[in-house]
BASE-149164 format. One line per 8 residues: number of its first residue (from 1); for each residue x, y, z of N, C-alpha, C. Coordinates in Angstrom, 3 decimals. Each point is the difference from the previous one (the first is absolute). Layout:
NUM) X,Y,Z,X,Y,Z,X,Y,Z ~ ...
//
This chain:
1) 0.837,-1.198,0.000,-0.837,1.198,0.000,0.872,1.247,0.000 ~ -0.450,1.016,-0.717,0.747,1.256,-0.040,-0.072,0.708,1.350 ~ 1.005,0.811,0.244,0.040,0.777,1.241,-0.923,1.200,-0.107 ~ -0.270,0.632,1.143,-0.829,1.213,-0.002,0.662,1.081,-0.842 ~ 1.300,0.114,0.102,0.734,1.001,-0.793,-0.225,-0.226,-1.487 ~ 0.003,-1.263,-0.413,-0.208,-0.318,-1.417,-1.434,0.294,-0.426 ~ -0.955,-0.268,0.870,-1.394,0.311,-0.337,-0.222,1.508,-0.102 ~ 0.657,0.759,0.851,-0.119,1.462,-0.065,0.608,0.516,-1.298
9) 1.135,-0.574,-0.399,0.618,0.396,-1.260,-0.912,-0.341,-1.173 ~ -0.640,-1.148,0.082,-0.941,-0.402,-1.047,-1.169,0.978,-0.075 ~ -0.476,0.437,1.168,-1.094,0.967,0.031,0.421,1.305,-0.666 ~ 1.211,0.442,0.283,0.503,1.221,-0.642,0.056,-0.167,-1.511 ~ 0.507,-1.124,-0.433,0.169,-0.237,-1.442,-1.332,-0.049,-0.735 ~ -1.036,-0.491,0.667,-1.303,-0.182,-0.643,-0.993,1.121,0.329 ~ 0.479,0.995,0.746,-0.860,1.118,0.407,-1.238,-0.503,0.751 ~ 0.263,-0.892,0.949,-1.038,-0.474,0.903,0.500,0.259,1.428
17) -0.791,-0.377,0.992,0.427,0.182,1.390,-0.409,-1.208,0.818 ~ 0.826,-0.341,0.975,-0.318,-1.095,0.908,-0.878,0.542,1.122 ~ -1.078,-0.696,0.285,-0.887,0.414,1.077,0.545,-0.405,1.358 ~ -0.011,0.936,0.922,0.446,-0.225,1.387,-1.221,0.195,0.883 ~ -0.401,-1.058,0.715,-1.236,0.037,0.771,0.274,-0.356,1.458 ~ -0.411,0.879,0.900,0.241,-0.212,1.424,-1.041,-0.923,0.623 ~ 0.461,-0.800,0.943,-0.896,-0.886,0.735,0.351,0.063,1.491 ~ -0.912,-0.490,0.838,0.302,-0.131,1.421,-0.552,-1.300,0.567
25) -0.619,-0.809,-0.880,-0.525,-1.293,0.438,-0.173,-0.914,-1.202 ~ -0.494,-1.231,0.268,-0.143,-0.978,-1.073,-1.121,0.355,-0.975 ~ -0.950,0.820,0.442,-1.076,0.431,-0.892,0.584,0.800,-1.166 ~ 0.809,0.995,0.323,0.648,0.784,-1.037,0.976,-0.827,-0.814 ~ 0.728,-0.874,0.678,0.995,-0.833,-0.679,-0.636,-0.831,-1.109 ~ -1.068,-0.726,0.327,-0.606,-0.867,-1.003,-0.709,0.788,-1.090 ~ -0.487,1.183,0.328,-0.619,0.841,-1.027,1.030,0.392,-1.053 ~ 1.199,0.402,0.453,1.071,0.388,-0.930,0.485,-1.210,-0.788
33) 0.211,-1.103,0.689,0.487,-1.211,-0.658,-0.997,-0.489,-1.053 ~ -1.270,-0.042,0.353,-1.017,-0.463,-0.952,-0.019,0.854,-1.266 ~ 0.117,1.304,0.178,-0.015,0.915,-1.152,1.229,-0.204,-0.882 ~ 1.167,-0.093,0.637,1.245,-0.160,-0.757,0.024,-1.323,-0.749 ~ -0.476,-1.059,0.647,-0.033,-1.304,-0.663,-1.001,-0.021,-1.149 ~ -1.141,0.628,0.196,-1.024,0.044,-1.045,0.523,0.690,-1.253 ~ 0.768,1.084,0.201,0.501,0.782,-1.124,1.409,-0.411,-0.424 ~ 0.614,-0.921,0.760,1.345,-0.492,-0.296,1.013,1.147,-0.081
41) 0.021,0.804,1.075,0.881,1.160,0.039,0.845,0.011,1.272 ~ 1.194,0.592,-0.066,0.805,0.157,1.210,-0.648,1.020,0.922 ~ 0.212,-0.150,1.284,-0.623,0.895,0.959,0.906,0.155,1.213 ~ -0.108,1.156,0.650,0.760,0.261,1.224,-0.980,0.121,1.158 ~ 0.256,-0.767,1.062,-0.752,0.120,1.240,0.747,0.994,0.885 ~ -0.698,1.013,0.470,0.626,1.002,0.865,-0.514,-0.096,1.415 ~ 0.900,0.176,0.961,-0.391,0.049,1.409,0.779,1.114,0.690 ~ -0.718,1.001,0.460,0.618,1.104,0.734,0.409,-0.491,1.380
49) 0.643,0.841,0.785,0.388,-0.404,1.352,-1.218,-0.450,0.809 ~ -1.073,0.781,-0.057,-1.200,-0.354,0.745,-0.632,-1.277,-0.504 ~ -0.035,-0.166,-1.318,-0.608,-1.192,-0.591,0.794,-1.255,0.344 ~ 1.327,0.100,-0.064,0.775,-1.206,0.312,0.078,-0.278,1.498 ~ -0.207,1.017,0.832,-0.129,-0.257,1.433,-1.261,-0.812,0.275 ~ -1.027,0.241,-0.817,-1.282,-0.693,0.196,0.028,-1.415,-0.559 ~ 0.457,-0.144,-1.227,-0.034,-1.315,-0.643,1.197,-0.853,0.383 ~ 1.117,0.642,0.357,1.217,-0.716,0.361,1.014,0.029,-1.133
57) 1.221,0.401,0.303,1.045,0.102,-1.019,0.314,-1.372,-0.601 ~ 0.279,-0.967,0.848,0.333,-1.341,-0.486,-1.223,-0.691,-0.600 ~ -1.157,0.319,0.534,-1.226,-0.649,-0.472,-0.351,0.420,-1.432 ~ 0.120,1.297,-0.303,-0.316,0.452,-1.348,1.055,-0.490,-0.987 ~ 1.242,-0.086,0.455,1.050,-0.565,-0.847,-0.322,-1.452,-0.344 ~ -0.486,-0.760,1.000,-0.335,-1.403,-0.227,-1.148,-0.144,-0.996 ~ -0.993,0.880,0.094,-1.124,-0.044,-0.934,0.475,0.209,-1.430 ~ 0.833,1.004,-0.189,0.508,0.306,-1.344,0.899,-1.127,-0.501
65) 0.818,-0.551,0.888,0.953,-1.033,-0.396,-0.691,-1.252,-0.519 ~ -1.152,-0.348,0.574,-0.716,-1.194,-0.460,-0.412,0.127,-1.463 ~ -0.295,1.229,-0.426,-0.396,0.215,-1.392,1.207,0.149,-0.914 ~ 1.092,0.570,0.530,1.221,0.088,-0.799,0.486,-1.387,-0.393 ~ -0.230,-0.963,0.876,0.441,-1.368,-0.277,-0.775,-0.616,-1.152 ~ -1.128,0.614,-0.367,-0.769,-0.458,-1.154,0.353,0.819,-1.243 ~ 1.041,0.845,0.141,0.466,0.884,-1.083,-0.966,1.135,-0.319 ~ -0.881,0.313,0.920,-0.832,1.180,-0.180,0.866,1.243,0.207
73) -0.049,0.964,-0.911,0.817,1.215,0.143,-0.601,0.965,1.020 ~ 0.165,-0.341,1.266,-0.524,0.815,1.086,1.173,0.440,0.875 ~ 0.021,1.267,0.359,1.133,0.556,0.733,-0.485,0.746,1.230 ~ 0.899,0.143,0.979,-0.363,0.577,1.289,0.819,1.246,0.300 ~ -0.707,1.098,0.270,0.660,1.276,0.281,-0.364,0.514,1.386 ~ 1.004,0.442,0.740,-0.220,0.645,1.295,-0.265,1.472,-0.267 ~ -1.251,0.355,-0.044,-0.406,1.351,-0.348,0.257,0.954,1.171 ~ 0.362,1.213,-0.282,0.188,1.079,0.977,0.614,-0.461,1.320
81) 1.294,-0.169,-0.040,0.780,-0.409,1.153,0.801,1.208,0.479 ~ -0.004,0.245,1.297,0.514,1.272,0.506,1.309,-0.081,0.770 ~ 0.577,-1.190,0.152,1.267,-0.126,0.706,0.865,-1.062,-0.661 ~ 1.300,0.128,0.170,0.937,-0.973,-0.560,-0.217,-1.365,0.646 ~ -0.320,0.001,1.288,-0.218,-1.259,0.710,-1.136,-0.808,-0.628 ~ -1.070,0.685,-0.366,-1.133,-0.709,-0.584,0.272,-0.393,-1.454 ~ 0.896,0.731,-0.646,0.448,-0.414,-1.330,0.768,-1.310,0.127 ~ 0.916,-0.056,0.946,0.793,-1.216,0.210,-0.894,-1.193,0.330
89) -1.079,0.254,0.738,-0.925,-1.065,0.369,-0.588,-0.677,-1.237 ~ -0.485,0.801,-0.945,-0.648,-0.592,-1.173,1.019,-0.580,-0.974 ~ 1.187,0.579,-0.056,1.038,-0.561,-0.863,0.386,-1.381,0.508 ~ 0.179,-0.115,1.301,0.337,-1.291,0.606,-1.113,-1.020,-0.161 ~ -1.237,0.475,-0.112,-1.145,-0.896,-0.157,-0.149,-0.488,-1.436 ~ 0.629,0.713,-0.946,-0.040,-0.446,-1.384,-0.950,0.743,-0.904 ~ -0.358,1.236,0.369,-0.851,0.808,-0.871,0.750,0.305,-1.297 ~ -0.755,0.284,-1.046,0.599,0.314,-1.299,0.382,1.472,-0.121
97) -0.700,0.860,0.743,0.236,1.435,-0.103,-0.407,0.694,1.291 ~ 0.476,1.226,0.158,-0.335,0.779,1.195,0.149,1.477,-0.316 ~ -0.927,0.811,0.483,0.140,1.442,-0.127,0.370,0.580,1.354 ~ 1.095,0.753,0.013,0.380,0.746,1.194,-0.550,1.411,-0.199 ~ -0.881,0.400,0.874,-0.741,1.253,-0.171,0.507,1.075,0.956 ~ 0.779,0.904,-0.533,0.473,1.148,0.775,-0.543,1.290,-0.568 ~ -1.156,-0.089,-0.659,-0.546,1.153,-0.721,-0.428,1.137,0.914 ~ -0.218,-0.291,1.287,-0.388,1.071,0.910,1.217,0.678,0.652
105) 1.195,-0.432,-0.388,1.230,0.573,0.535,0.551,1.039,-0.975 ~ 1.039,0.710,0.415,0.655,0.940,-0.895,0.660,-0.783,-1.129 ~ 0.330,0.663,-1.074,0.630,-0.654,-1.144,1.274,-0.728,0.430 ~ 0.808,0.654,0.800,1.259,-0.589,0.455,-0.233,-1.205,0.906 ~ -0.958,0.127,0.906,-0.298,-1.110,0.918,-0.604,-1.189,-0.740 ~ -0.805,0.303,-1.003,-0.599,-1.057,-0.820,1.087,-0.775,-0.732 ~ 0.941,0.714,-0.563,1.114,-0.642,-0.693,0.799,-0.874,0.960 ~ 0.301,0.523,1.172,0.794,-0.744,0.980,-0.692,-1.299,0.402
113) -1.292,0.084,0.326,-0.769,-1.176,0.409,-0.084,-1.012,-1.130 ~ -0.327,0.475,-1.199,-0.176,-0.887,-1.144,1.307,-0.677,-0.386 ~ 1.083,0.754,0.005,1.314,-0.551,-0.349,0.404,-1.093,0.987 ~ -0.218,0.243,1.289,0.338,-0.994,1.014,-0.821,-1.270,-0.192 ~ -1.286,0.177,-0.304,-0.878,-1.154,-0.213,0.464,-0.826,-1.201 ~ 0.384,0.669,-1.076,0.469,-0.693,-1.200,1.265,-0.805,0.303 ~ 0.946,0.616,0.663,1.270,-0.668,0.309,-0.218,-1.244,0.849 ~ -0.790,0.137,1.058,-0.218,-1.130,0.900,-0.846,-1.092,-0.642
121) -0.992,0.405,-0.785,-0.851,-0.996,-0.665,0.788,-0.804,-1.023 ~ 0.819,0.672,-0.780,0.761,-0.672,-1.051,1.072,-0.924,0.565 ~ 0.473,0.282,1.206,0.967,-0.894,0.636,-0.657,-1.330,0.355 ~ -1.274,0.061,0.341,-0.745,-1.213,0.345,-0.436,-0.736,-1.258 ~ -0.570,0.743,-0.948,-0.479,-0.584,-1.254,0.240,0.988,-1.139 ~ 1.046,-0.205,-0.777,0.334,0.923,-1.096,-1.091,0.143,-1.042 ~ -0.920,-0.976,-0.053,-1.021,0.002,-1.046,-1.303,0.688,0.398 ~ -0.136,0.372,1.277,-1.234,0.654,0.408,-0.088,1.382,-0.634
129) -1.208,0.414,-0.355,-0.207,1.333,-0.578,-0.382,0.970,1.115 ~ 0.743,1.097,0.090,-0.291,1.014,1.003,-0.518,1.255,-0.686 ~ -1.112,0.480,0.505,-0.669,1.172,-0.566,0.097,1.179,0.967 ~ 0.197,1.179,-0.558,0.010,1.219,0.803,-1.108,0.923,-0.448 ~ -0.366,0.943,0.865,-1.109,0.907,-0.295,0.418,1.433,0.285 ~ -0.410,0.904,-0.878,0.338,1.414,0.161,-1.190,0.855,-0.410 ~ -0.436,0.882,0.901,-1.150,0.851,-0.278,-1.202,-0.450,0.797 ~ -1.013,0.848,0.087,-1.187,-0.294,0.807,-0.946,-0.950,-0.711
137) -0.282,-1.140,0.623,-1.011,-0.926,-0.498,-1.010,-0.306,1.109 ~ 0.410,0.216,1.233,-0.870,-0.264,1.133,0.216,-1.392,0.556 ~ -0.648,-0.290,1.129,0.207,-1.277,0.667,-1.297,-0.772,0.228 ~ -1.131,0.645,-0.104,-1.263,-0.648,0.363,-0.774,-0.445,-1.231 ~ -0.742,-1.098,0.160,-0.870,-0.467,-1.084,-1.448,0.373,0.278 ~ -0.188,1.016,0.822,-1.351,0.420,0.378,-0.720,0.671,-1.170 ~ -1.312,0.051,0.103,-0.815,0.759,-0.952,-0.015,1.440,0.480 ~ 0.293,0.957,-0.914,0.045,1.387,0.428,-1.014,0.865,-0.749
145) -0.464,1.038,0.716,-0.988,0.923,-0.573,0.674,1.078,-0.841 ~ 1.182,0.410,0.444,0.729,1.052,-0.691,1.424,-0.456,-0.271 ~ 0.639,0.659,-0.921,1.377,-0.325,-0.352,0.899,0.200,1.220 ~ 0.783,-1.004,0.390,0.883,0.136,1.160,0.939,1.194,-0.134 ~ 0.222,0.682,1.098,0.855,1.181,0.002,1.415,-0.367,-0.450 ~ 0.542,0.787,-0.912,1.353,-0.219,-0.476,0.094,-0.872,-1.232 ~ -1.132,-0.521,-0.461,0.017,-0.952,-1.109,0.512,0.596,-1.308 ~ -0.266,1.263,-0.212,0.367,0.598,-1.286,1.217,0.910,0.097
153) 0.718,-0.046,1.111,1.133,0.919,0.164,1.344,-0.702,0.107 ~ 0.002,-1.327,0.037,1.262,-0.721,0.169,0.194,-1.083,-1.057 ~ -0.385,0.288,-1.229,0.241,-0.947,-1.072,1.505,-0.179,-0.181 ~ 0.405,-1.189,-0.381,1.419,-0.325,-0.123,0.649,0.775,-1.136 ~ 1.091,0.671,0.307,0.761,0.730,-1.016,0.947,-0.975,-0.703 ~ 0.015,0.000,-1.335,0.843,-0.947,-0.751,1.469,0.025,0.411 ~ 0.562,1.191,0.199,1.416,0.064,0.364,0.261,-0.597,1.377 ~ -0.971,0.143,0.900,0.121,-0.608,1.324,-0.130,-1.522,-0.101
161) -0.863,-0.450,-0.881,-0.169,-1.437,-0.214,1.305,-0.616,-0.499 ~ 0.640,0.681,-0.944,1.274,-0.486,-0.544,1.054,-0.111,1.096 ~ 0.119,1.037,0.820,0.977,-0.009,1.081,-0.321,-1.081,1.024 ~ -1.279,-0.132,0.321,-0.436,-0.977,0.997,0.359,-1.422,-0.429 ~ -0.285,-0.331,-1.241,0.277,-1.347,-0.506,1.501,-0.267,-0.043 ~ 0.761,0.974,-0.459,1.455,-0.179,-0.104,0.646,-0.200,1.370 ~ -0.454,0.741,0.978,0.620,-0.074,1.323,-0.430,-1.233,0.791 ~ -1.181,-0.524,-0.283,-0.517,-1.122,0.796,0.169,-1.360,-0.661
169) 0.136,-0.026,-1.327,0.117,-1.257,-0.759,-1.252,-0.881,0.124 ~ -1.158,0.618,0.089,-1.249,-0.766,0.052,-0.285,-0.646,-1.355 ~ -0.829,-1.041,0.026,-0.369,-0.710,-1.224,-1.274,0.554,-0.615 ~ -0.888,0.543,0.851,-1.290,0.528,-0.434,-0.227,1.340,0.668 ~ -0.738,0.869,-0.672,-0.210,1.344,0.538,-1.471,0.370,-0.027 ~ -0.511,0.485,1.144,-1.397,0.426,0.115,-0.068,1.519,0.100 ~ -0.409,0.675,-1.051,-0.088,1.457,0.024,-1.401,0.494,0.358 ~ -0.071,1.248,0.356,-1.285,0.674,0.189,-0.289,0.767,-1.283
177) -1.041,-0.430,-0.709,-0.298,0.594,-1.303,-1.488,0.323,-0.131 ~ -0.633,0.289,1.149,-1.428,0.283,0.003,-0.804,-1.123,0.617 ~ 0.666,-1.029,0.447,-0.639,-1.166,0.621,-0.025,0.158,1.520 ~ -1.037,-0.532,0.646,-0.138,0.079,1.456,-0.552,-1.312,0.518 ~ 0.503,-0.437,1.144,-0.585,-1.183,0.642,-1.436,0.305,0.422 ~ -0.805,-1.034,0.025,-1.397,0.196,0.357,-0.822,0.295,-1.239 ~ -1.246,0.440,0.224,-0.888,0.226,-1.132,-1.097,0.978,0.413 ~ -0.370,0.854,-0.919,-1.051,0.966,0.283,-1.350,-0.695,0.154
185) -0.795,0.459,0.968,-1.346,-0.540,0.163,-0.830,0.282,-1.242 ~ 0.227,1.166,-0.570,-0.637,0.369,-1.261,1.030,-0.195,-1.100 ~ -0.219,-1.017,-0.837,0.989,-0.348,-1.030,0.320,1.186,-0.911 ~ -0.928,0.929,-0.132,0.197,1.131,-0.908,0.556,1.239,0.695 ~ 0.550,-0.192,1.220,0.577,1.133,0.701,1.036,0.683,-0.889 ~ 0.027,1.316,0.061,0.889,0.767,-0.864,1.437,-0.079,0.507 ~ 0.761,-0.964,-0.544,1.394,-0.149,0.398,0.875,-0.018,-1.243 ~ 1.164,0.580,0.128,0.939,0.070,-1.111,0.287,-1.384,-0.566
193) 0.005,-0.107,-1.313,0.279,-1.277,-0.635,1.468,-0.355,0.129 ~ 0.319,-1.246,-0.338,1.397,-0.416,0.004,0.797,0.869,-0.966 ~ 1.195,0.352,0.419,0.886,0.821,-0.821,0.777,-0.945,-0.920 ~ -0.550,-0.257,-1.160,0.576,-0.984,-0.925,1.379,0.439,-0.504 ~ 0.153,1.262,-0.291,1.298,0.488,-0.471,1.064,-0.157,1.078 ~ -0.391,0.225,1.251,0.941,-0.169,1.108,0.435,-1.472,0.088 ~ -0.944,-0.917,-0.199,0.334,-1.425,0.022,1.023,-0.320,-1.083 ~ -0.224,0.511,-1.201,0.917,-0.255,-1.115,1.414,0.463,0.319
201) 0.092,1.213,0.517,1.317,0.571,0.291,0.686,-0.761,1.129 ~ -0.747,-0.310,1.049,0.588,-0.710,1.142,0.482,-1.383,-0.420 ~ -0.785,-0.703,-0.798,0.433,-1.342,-0.443,1.300,0.083,-0.786 ~ 0.101,0.997,-0.845,1.192,0.142,-0.829,1.210,0.396,0.827 ~ -0.182,0.927,0.904,1.136,0.551,0.732,0.397,-0.860,1.195 ~ -0.963,-0.701,0.600,0.302,-0.830,1.173,0.683,-1.304,-0.398 ~ -0.413,-0.561,-1.130,0.675,-1.183,-0.507,-0.415,-1.328,0.606 ~ -1.056,0.007,0.819,-0.511,-1.263,0.566,-1.515,-0.043,-0.202
209) -0.593,-1.195,0.043,-1.454,-0.114,-0.166,-0.760,0.788,1.066 ~ -1.160,0.519,-0.382,-0.814,0.810,0.902,-1.206,-0.769,0.518 ~ -0.347,0.302,1.254,-1.142,-0.621,0.663,-1.019,1.085,0.338 ~ -1.251,-0.237,-0.338,-1.061,0.959,0.300,-0.777,-0.476,1.218 ~ 0.130,0.722,1.108,-0.767,-0.296,1.205,-1.322,0.766,-0.046 ~ -0.929,-0.368,0.883,-1.266,0.718,0.077,-0.822,-0.110,-1.256 ~ -0.049,-1.199,-0.582,-0.713,-0.164,-1.267,-1.512,0.020,0.105 ~ -0.530,-0.268,1.188,-1.462,-0.044,0.150,-0.625,1.352,-0.324
217) -1.013,-0.026,-0.874,-0.703,1.234,-0.342,0.513,0.711,-1.229 ~ 1.155,-0.412,-0.516,0.540,0.620,-1.207,-0.800,-0.488,-1.207 ~ -0.266,0.901,-0.913,-0.816,-0.331,-1.169,0.763,-0.919,-0.968 ~ -0.742,-0.807,-0.732,0.599,-0.985,-0.895,0.925,0.628,-1.035 ~ -0.421,1.101,-0.600,0.823,0.604,-1.038,1.302,0.546,0.561 ~ -0.026,0.448,1.251,1.230,0.480,0.625,0.964,-1.157,0.262 ~ -0.548,-1.142,0.409,0.846,-1.178,0.181,0.717,-0.337,-1.305 ~ -0.736,-0.017,-1.086,0.577,-0.368,-1.294,1.104,0.972,-0.404
225) -0.266,1.289,0.191,1.018,1.001,-0.325,1.233,-0.148,0.881 ~ -0.215,-0.288,1.280,1.106,-0.138,0.942,0.872,-1.198,-0.359 ~ -0.641,-1.101,-0.402,0.746,-1.196,-0.387,0.840,0.280,-1.242 ~ -0.594,0.649,-0.964,0.732,0.351,-1.217,1.171,0.927,0.315 ~ -0.188,0.860,0.991,1.032,0.974,0.369,1.152,-0.607,0.786 ~ -0.220,-1.174,0.622,1.117,-0.612,0.716,-0.309,-0.671,1.316 ~ -1.278,-0.132,0.357,-0.369,-0.710,1.231,-0.050,-1.502,-0.294 ~ 0.672,-0.803,0.852,0.066,-1.441,-0.247,-0.687,-0.847,1.072
233) -0.253,0.593,1.175,-0.701,-0.692,1.082,-1.036,0.966,0.564 ~ -1.222,-0.477,0.227,-1.059,0.861,0.528,-0.618,-0.623,1.245 ~ -0.068,0.798,1.080,-0.547,-0.458,1.276,-1.496,0.293,0.103 ~ -0.742,-1.022,0.393,-1.431,0.142,0.273,-0.274,-0.571,1.391 ~ -0.697,0.767,0.840,-0.320,-0.487,1.335,-1.393,0.461,0.441 ~ -0.224,1.316,0.037,-1.260,0.518,0.537,-1.217,-0.542,-0.749 ~ 0.076,-0.107,-1.319,-1.121,-0.546,-0.772,-0.356,-1.399,0.492 ~ 1.011,-0.778,0.315,-0.224,-1.366,0.484,-0.638,0.015,1.386
241) 0.473,0.905,0.851,-0.539,0.076,1.362,-1.459,0.442,-0.012 ~ -0.324,0.921,-0.872,-1.388,0.458,-0.115,-0.892,-1.151,-0.470 ~ 0.465,-0.744,-1.005,-0.769,-1.139,-0.512,-0.176,-1.049,1.091 ~ 1.029,-0.242,0.776,-0.030,-0.957,1.107,-1.068,0.414,1.016 ~ 0.069,1.251,0.427,-0.925,0.499,1.022,-1.446,-0.040,-0.477 ~ -0.230,0.469,-1.221,-1.364,0.029,-0.522,-0.570,-1.400,-0.177 ~ 0.845,-0.941,-0.427,-0.469,-1.376,-0.176,-0.359,-0.631,1.348 ~ 0.791,0.290,1.022,-0.296,-0.525,1.328,-1.298,0.599,0.554
249) -0.157,1.305,-0.185,-1.219,0.654,0.485,-1.233,-0.607,-0.657 ~ 0.088,-0.239,-1.291,-1.127,-0.597,-0.723,-0.236,-1.432,0.461 ~ 1.084,-0.729,0.207,-0.095,-1.384,0.435,-0.692,-0.118,1.354 ~ 0.401,0.866,0.938,-0.616,-0.026,1.332,-1.453,0.471,-0.043 ~ -0.273,0.965,-0.883,-1.353,0.522,-0.107,-0.954,-1.042,-0.563 ~ 0.463,-0.735,-1.004,-0.854,-0.990,-0.661,-0.070,-1.320,0.768 ~ 1.017,-0.263,0.827,0.039,-1.248,0.754,0.357,0.285,1.460 ~ -0.871,0.683,0.717,0.303,0.432,1.366,0.250,-1.129,0.990
257) -0.487,-1.188,-0.294,0.176,-1.117,0.928,1.175,-0.907,-0.362 ~ 0.687,0.326,-1.098,1.127,-0.833,-0.436,1.200,0.183,0.935 ~ 0.580,-1.112,0.446,1.157,0.056,0.901,1.221,-0.712,-0.573 ~ -0.135,-0.571,-1.188,1.110,-0.742,-0.594,0.892,0.943,-0.805 ~ 1.232,0.219,0.448,0.874,0.980,-0.659,0.178,-0.205,-1.497 ~ 0.252,-1.241,-0.437,0.264,-0.174,-1.425,-1.231,0.294,-0.853 ~ -1.166,-0.004,0.611,-1.218,0.322,-0.739,-0.211,1.501,-0.100 ~ 0.156,0.719,1.132,-0.236,1.447,-0.111,1.209,0.750,-0.549
265) 1.177,-0.676,-0.072,1.185,0.634,-0.575,0.126,-0.235,-1.508 ~ -0.654,-1.047,-0.498,0.125,-0.321,-1.422,-0.373,1.172,-0.919 ~ -1.089,0.736,0.285,-0.319,1.149,-0.860,1.100,1.053,-0.021 ~ 0.755,0.110,1.090,1.099,0.963,0.039,1.118,-0.423,-0.934 ~ 0.298,-1.292,-0.036,1.021,-0.503,-0.926,-0.401,0.326,-1.431 ~ -1.262,-0.260,-0.320,-0.499,0.247,-1.357,0.058,1.485,-0.350 ~ -0.358,0.861,0.955,-0.012,1.445,-0.245,1.407,0.538,-0.213 ~ 0.935,-0.435,0.834,1.386,0.456,-0.149,0.584,-0.526,-1.309
273) -0.300,-1.248,-0.306,0.512,-0.587,-1.245,-0.457,0.795,-1.213 ~ -1.227,0.485,0.027,-0.509,0.798,-1.123,0.805,1.284,-0.178 ~ 0.373,0.627,1.112,0.824,1.217,-0.056,1.359,-0.312,-0.601 ~ 0.605,-1.078,0.471,1.337,-0.382,-0.477,-0.031,-0.355,-1.479 ~ -0.988,-0.767,-0.414,-0.116,-0.369,-1.415,-0.120,1.235,-0.881 ~ -0.849,0.930,0.412,-0.206,1.219,-0.784,1.304,0.761,-0.186 ~ 0.771,0.109,1.077,1.256,0.744,-0.070,1.054,-0.749,-0.818 ~ 0.079,-1.311,0.167,0.980,-0.779,-0.769,-0.291,0.074,-1.491
281) -1.261,-0.063,-0.350,-0.390,0.098,-1.407,0.421,1.352,-0.574 ~ -0.240,1.057,0.763,0.371,1.337,-0.456,1.505,0.155,-0.121 ~ 0.726,-0.419,1.038,1.452,0.176,0.025,0.710,-0.794,-1.084 ~ -0.645,-1.059,-0.484,0.639,-0.875,-0.979,-0.618,0.077,-1.392 ~ -0.853,1.025,-0.207,-0.598,0.241,-1.307,-0.741,-1.228,-0.549 ~ -0.718,-0.677,0.883,-0.737,-1.199,-0.429,-1.424,0.356,-0.432
//
């Protein structure tokens, strides 16, 4: 089976993007797996610090490993990791990738943290992909009524992106280009679109594949333009969480006396899978 690095390169060459979907339990896991297997596409499972604290670092690795043994192109990423110690934890566990997130620090402090994480991670596993982030993207997957403060004032500057990548030696780069974690309660909220020209310039000048965080709520045509411009991995989380919650609410409402977990959770798997399928189809021009 090809490595994650090779699949990302393939995505760049074909102007497609690999879907990255966050989970925190087996409901989300099987929804993503079912969608990827149905469409026969590579997929990345993401777990943030909070998500992997809930599901278990070794446990989620074991789930993914059982499918890798069947040659399914499924990969595991430690999403939004805030310390070198926690980077080392997932590298030692055998994750395929990890993002060290110092985006809330000064430019210099972000570089220092990211560089240290890269050095220590590569000593443990030279093949792991380390991602860095620069610019405001936010940290929450909450539904918001208004545009988060600071969202339109800290977009990643191309020259800073170039310096950041050169000094840290990261494999993947997550810029702020109009994307925000979470999703507007009103899908038509007036928010600045993705800066496609900025993506083009950053991809060219940074020299490494780009990752788009905060994909939930972005319009389909913007995704397509972003992929063409240089985005190779796209993160989706809030859309899945909303589908999960709504499916559970409906399940409990329609079956108030049901106490069997696999019965009232099944609609959630189906709902999340539909979200994942829709995004994979779009990202891969199917």
